[in-house]
N, C-alpha and C positions, 0 to 999 in steps of 0.2 A: 502494499498498499503506498501510497506516496502523498504525503502530506506539507501541503505548503500553509506557513502565517506568515500575515504581510503584520510588519509594525511600523510604527512612525517615532520619530524623534521629537517632544516638544520641551516647553518650560516645564521645570517642576511646577506643579499645579500650588505648591506651598508659595511660590517664588512671587515677591514684591516684583512688579510689572512697572519699567520704566518709557513710555514715550517720548520717541524722540521727536527734534523741533518741528519735521514737514508731517508731524500727524499722521504719514503712513506706513509706518512698522516703530517697533520696541527693540530699543538698545539691548545687546547680547552683554555687556558688560557685568559681570558678576550674577549672569544668572544659571543655572545649575539647569539640564538639561538630561530629560531622563524620558523611559519609555514609555508611553501613554498608560496608562493604568487600565483602561479597558483591553487593549493590545497585550497585556500582559495576563490577562483571563484567557483571553483566544491563546496566547502560548502555552500554559498550563495546562489549558485543556489538550492541545496536540504532543505537548509530552504524557500523559495519562494515555491518550490514543496509541504512542508508542509504545509505553509500557503494557497495555492493555494488549494490543493487538499485534504483535513483532510473525514477522519484520516488516517492521516501517523504515518508511527514512521520511526524516523530519528536516523541512529546509525553512531558515527564515529569511523572509526577503523584505527590505527598501527602496524608498526612493530617497536621497537625499545626496549631503557631501562626504566628504571623505571622516567627520565627528562623528556620524552614525557608525562606523564602526565599531565602539565603543558598545553602544547598545546592542550591535550585532555580536562580539564578543560574548557579552552579557545572556543575551540568551542560548546558544554555545554552549555556557559554562553551565548553564538551565536541564541543557537533554537537548538540543537541537543538533540532529549531524552536520548540515554545513549550511553557509549563508550565502544571502546573494544581496549586495550594495549597487543600484543601479544609480552607477552616479548621472546627477542632473539635476536642473534647478527647481527650485521647491516652487508649488503655485497653490492659490485659492482654488483654482478651480477645479472639482474634484472630479468630472469628467476628463480634464486632460492628466489628472494622476491615473485614472481609472486604464484608460489608453493605454498608458505606457505599461503597467502591473501585469494588464490581459495579455497583451503582448506575448509579455515573458515568462506568464506562466502558462501559457496557450502552447509556448513550445516545448514544457514538459510534461503536457497535461495530467496533471496529477489529477489524483481519487477524493481530495476534499482540501477547499481552500478555505481557511479562516483568519477574523478580522474582529477587531474590539467592533463593537456595538457604535463608536464613534472615538473621534478624536480627539486628548484634550486640551487641544487649543482651539481649531474651529467648531468641533460641534456640528459638524453638519448632516453624518449618518449618514452620505450617501454613495462613500465609495465601495463598501462593498458590494451594494445591490447592484450599482452599474458595471464592475468587471462580472458579477453572475449574468447580466442581461449579455454583455459583451462576448464574455465566454459562449452561450446558451445553456448554462447550468443551473439547474431548480437553486431557489436562495430561500434560507430561515432566516430572521433578522431577531435581537433582541432575545436571544437563547437563553438560557440562565444555565441548563444542562442537557447533553446529548449523550445516545450511545448509540454505537454500531454493531448491526448483526446484518448478516449475508449480505453486503453491498446496500444496506438501507441505515440508512442515519433517523432516527427518533429522538425528535427536538421537541424542548419541554420549553413554554414562556409564561411567563407568569402575566395573568392579566387580573381586569378586578373581579373578584370575586373568586377566585378560581387558578388554575393550569391548563393552558391550551396546552396539546399534545398534537405533534405536527410530523408526518412521515417524506422524509425526502431519498428517491433513490442517488446513488455517486455516479459520477461524482456530480457534488453541490457545496455550495457557498454555504458559511453559516457563519454570522458577526453573533459576538457572545458578548453576556452582559453581566455583570456582577454577580453571583449564586453560588455555585458549587465549586467554584474554578478557584482558589485562595491560591494565588503566586506564592510558590516555594522560594526558598533563597536558594543560591547556588555554592554548593559544598566545596571543602576545597580542593577532592578532586574530580569532582566538574571543571575549575578552571584553570587546572592545570592540563586537565583535558583538554578545555577549547584553543589552547595554544597551538596545536596539532592537527586541530580539526579546519579546514578549507572554509575560507571566506575569499571568496570570489568578488570583483571589481570592474565592471559594466558601464562605460559612457551610454546614454541615452540621451533620445531627443522628445524633448516635452510638448508636446504641441502647444500653439500659443494660447496662452489664459483668456477665456472670454468673461471673467471675473475679476474686473478691477475695484482693486482696495483703492477708495479715494480717500480717506481720514480714520482717524483712531479716537477717540477719546474717553476718558477718565468716566465712571459713574458718578452720579451725582451725588454727595454728600449727606450723608443719613442727617436727620434732625435728632435731636437731644431725646433721650427716654423717657417714659412717665412710668414712676416709681409709686405704685396703687398699695393698698394695703393686703393682707391675704384674707383668707377668708369670703366670710359673705358680705362683711363693710366693706371692702371695696369693689365689688359688682355694681352699686351704681355708677361708680366713678368710673371703670372699664365701660359701662353699655354709654355712658354720657361722651366719653376719649374717640370711642367708635362710632359716634352718630354725628359728632360736632367738626374733628379733627380728622381722622380717617375717613370720615362720609362715607363708610358701608354698612351703614345700617337706614 
């Protein structure tokens, strides 16, 4: 079985972002970059599939620059067999990114492609389904858990009031959300083994972006908080604030 996990290098979600003067980019100075948290769930899912369904070849794939090698090496330390860096310009256009990824994925024709449900920076939730469409693969999104049996992926999606179960014939694309796949930490053995695993870099041409970033701005500052009394004594004041200031009643 061939499994590909697509990951993205993003600013740490706890990083304080500073917008550059042109208002179109953020400053990278002092910013820590990590693998997108939802992609970590997808990677954990891939590693578990590898452990449960040997023989499996698990490949991690990303589009970016040389700095993404750190993220790929970490994925190799966690259990991936090989890593591919598609070296090209990043874009906010999800379709442009999907076209590059789909072209590379189609060259190997894997049984399963895993994405995080969304990236930690742009939060578009588009690239996974777009790749599936370009490849002609079935797709399930926002999956919290799944199993594979006899070339069928049985996926669980949490919906209001219950769990939705979807069956997909392989090959398929699955986007993974927070659920059963809590990421593991790399072991010392895994870190040492990662140094000997292949990391291939390939230059790619990214289609021109049809999505143009015109500006970035900070969210509006919040007003001061109101402290109200605990218990029944504070209910009247709370209702008054909700009606007169928040205007939600």
